[in-house]
C-alpha positions in Angstrom: -3.3 8.5 9.0 -6.1 6.2 10.0 -8.2 4.8 7.1 -11.7 3.9 8.3 -13.9 1.8 6.0 -17.6 1.3 6.2 -18.5 -1.3 3.7 -21.9 -1.6 2.0 -21.3 -5.4 1.6 -19.7 -7.6 4.2 -16.1 -8.6 3.4 -13.5 -10.6 5.3 -10.2 -8.9 6.1 -8.3 -11.3 4.0 -10.4 -10.4 0.9 -9.8 -6.7 1.6 -6.0 -7.3 1.8 -6.2 -9.0 -1.6 -8.0 -6.1 -3.1 -5.6 -3.6 -1.7 -2.7 -5.6 -3.2 -4.5 -5.6 -6.5 -5.1 -1.9 -6.4 -1.3 -1.4 -5.8 -0.7 -2.7 -9.2 -2.5 0.2 -10.7 -3.0 3.9 -9.9 -2.4 3.5 -6.1 1.1 2.1 -6.5 2.8 5.4 -6.0 0.5 6.6 -3.2 0.0 3.6 -1.0 2.4 1.2 0.6 1.4 -2.2 1.8 3.1 -4.1 4.6 2.5 -7.3 6.6 5.7 -6.7 8.6 5.8 -5.3 12.2 6.7 -1.7 11.6 6.9 1.5 13.7 6.3 5.0 12.4 10.0 5.8 12.3 10.6 2.8 10.1 8.7 4.7 7.3 10.5 8.0 7.6 12.2 7.7 4.3 9.1 6.1 2.6 7.7 8.3 -0.2 4.2 6.9 -0.2 1.3 9.0 1.0 0.0 6.3 3.3 0.7 2.7 4.5 -1.8 -0.1 4.6 -0.4 -1.8 7.7 -2.0 -5.2 7.9 -0.8 -5.9 11.4 -2.4 -2.7 12.7 -5.8 -3.3 11.1 -8.8 -3.5 13.5 -11.8 -5.4 12.3 -15.0 -4.6 14.2 -17.2 -6.8 12.0 -17.5 -7.7 8.3 -18.7 -4.2 7.5 -16.4 -2.0 9.6 -12.7 -1.9 9.9 -9.9 0.6 10.6 -6.3 0.5 9.3 -4.3 2.3 11.9 -0.9 3.9 11.3 2.2 2.2 12.6 2.9 2.9 16.3 5.9 5.0 17.4 8.8 3.1 18.6 9.3 3.5 22.4 12.8 4.8 23.5 
């Protein structure tokens, strides 16, 4: 699932990553997975989280718009 963010206040991607990590200590810990590793969608087949914040797949348009894309499928 893509997660698109339109921010009211400008933020750097590194700051967003820190906030996501912080949120994972609370209510989101069972719903969201965070990875900085290079992963493919089939790497997450056994993962029980609802979604994965894949740092490597994030696309930053500017300090107010970003997309966290799902991991890519591994090519045969």
